[in-house]
N, C-alpha and C positions, 0 to 999 in steps of 0.2 A: 138555590133550592134543589130538591130532588124531584122525584116523580111520584104519582099516586095511581091507584088502579082505576079511579073514577075518570072516564074519558071526558065527561062534561067539564070537570075541573081542568084537565089538561088542555082542552080546547080553549078555555078562558085564559089560561096561562099563555097559550100561543097568540091569542088575540091581543093580550096585554103587551107581549113582546113585539109583535108586528107593528103595533101602534107607537109604543114608547121606547122600545129597545132597551129596557131597564131590568131585564131578568137574566141572571146567570144560572144555568141549570147543569147539574152533574148527574151521572148515571147511578143513582141509589134511590131506594124507597124512602120518601120523606115521612119520618115519624119521630116521636119524642125521643125514642132511644137511638135514633140515628143522627141526632144533632151534632155529634162529633164529626161525622162526615161533612156536614155543612160547614163546620168550623175549618176543617182541613181544606175544603173547596175554596173558602175565602182566602186562606193563606196562599193557596196556589194562584188564584186569580190576581191578587195584589202583587205577588212576586213576579208574575208574568207581565201585567199591564200597567203597573204603577211604579215603574223603575225610578222615576224622578221624585217620588214622594219621600218625605222625611219621616212622617208618622201616619198611622192609620188608627181610627177610632172605631171600635165595635160597640154598639149599643142596642139594647132591646127597644121594641116599639112602644113600650109604656114608660120610657125614661125621657124626661125633658132635659136637654143638654144646653147649658149656657155656653155656647160655642165661643162667644166673645171672651168670657172669663178664661176658658181653657186655652184659647189662642194666646191671650196675654200672659197666662201663668207659664206656659211652655216657653215663650220667647224670653221672659224676664226673670224667671226663677229656675225652671228645669234645665234649660240649655246652659245657663251660666253655672249651675251647680254640677251637672252631670254630662253635658255635651248632648249629642244627638244619637248615640249608639248604645247598644246593650240596655235598652230601656223597656220595662213593663211598668206602666203607671196605672194604679187601680185602687179600689177598696179591697185591701188584702184581708182574707180570712186566715186566722191562725187557730190551730187545734179545733177545726170544725169536725164535729162528731159524725162518724159514719152510722147511718140509720139501719138498724137491724129489725125494725118493726115490719112484718110482712104485709101489713095493711097500708103502709106508707107508699106514696107515689115514688119516693126516692129510696125504697128498700134495696139494700145491697147485701147479698149473702156473703158469708165469710170466705167462701171458695172464690168469689169474684174479687174480693179486696180484703186482705188479711188484717190490715191495720185497723184499730178502733178509731183513730183520728186521721184525717187527711193531712198531709204535709201542706205548708202554706200555698195558697192559690188565690185567684182573684174572684170577686163577685162578678158574675156574668152580666150584671146590669149594664155596665159600661167599663171598658178598659182601653188603654192606649198602648200601642206597640210601635217601637221604632222599626224602620224598614228593614234593617239588617237582621233584627230578631225575627221578623215575619219570614224572611227567606230561610233562615236557619231552622226555624220551627217546622216549616214545610218539609225541608230535607230530613229532619229528625223524625217526622211522622212515618217515614218509610219503614223504619225498624223499631218503632215504639208500639208495643201491643195496644190494640184498640181497647178503649174503655168508654162506656156510654155516657158518663157524666162529663159533658163537653167542657164546662168551665174548668173543672179540675184537669182534664186531659190537656187542653190547650195551654192554660196559664200555670199549671202545676207540673204535670208529667213532662210536657215538652220543654217547659222553662228549665226544669232540672236537667233534662237531657243536654241542653245547650249551655248549661251553667250560667243562667241569668237569674238574678234575684229580683223580686217585685219591689218597686218603690211605692210607698204608701201615700195615697191621696185621700185617706179615709175621712178627714175633716171636711172634704168638699162634697160629701154624699149625704143626701137625705132620702133614705129608702123606706121610711114609714109612709105608706100611701095616704093614710088618714091625716097625718100632720104636715105633709109636704106643702100643700097650698098656703097654710098659715106661716110656715117657716120661710117660704119663698117671699111672702108679703112682708115679713119682718127683716128679711136679709138685705137691708138697705146698703150695706157695704159690699155686697156681692161676693161673699166669702164662699158660698155654695155654688156648685157647678152641675150637680146631677140630682134630679128629683124623680122619685118613683111616683108617677101620676097615672092611675088606672083608667081615668075617663078622658077620652079624646077631646071633648069640648073644653075640658079644664086645661088640657095641654095647650090648646089654641089660645085660650084666654091668657094663660101665664106667659106664653111665648110673645104675644103682642105687648104685654106689660114689660116683659124683659127687654125687648128691642127698644122700647121707648126709654126705659131707665138707663140702658147702656149708652144710648145716643146722648141723653142729657148729661151723663157722667163724662163722656168724651168732650162734650161742649164746654163743661165746667173746667176741665183740665186744660183745654185749648185757651180759654179765657185767662186762667191763672198764668199759663206760660207767656201769654201775650203781655199781661201786666208786668211780669218779671222782666221781660225784654225792654219795656218802656222805662222801668226804673233804672235798669243798667245803663241805658242811653242817657 
């Protein structure tokens, strides 16, 4: 995070950090249009302190992540197909229109961004980067002009700068917040991994159900393997 002018907020941040040690703070004003700085801060921190990591996941706080599914998919599909380097895994946006409506929260004047459509980039809801990409992105940010749309800057502009193309995991996302709980309930084969869930209590309920379901699935697979072993003997 960055900092804000409200001293009461900053004192609470300090109390949080003193107690849990779970806050990384950089020297910038924390605001919606400064989210790109936060993204670069994350690239810097991971590059510095997570040298043994293979992948890093960025996710918004209203996204429920089936981490069991992601871990399994990376181990058995992604690494076998692509290895562990030069990877950006995400819900890829293609030909996303640049908004020119001055009333919009995401209004971008022509002077700031001349194209009418963004080049391909990732939904900021959740994306996965391989460690080498994170390091190269951070280095590329030194001479890539700042742009306030952080999702595009990190996974679009910086990705292009280091010549890495996004790999699509679009079928694993359910970003319609109204439909997510029902789709989760019916996803008995665990094909989905990312759910946009605006309500925190709903996330807790779905997470509890997810853990139970994944444990039951693992138990079934262990039993099947055990039965196969018995038959072979």
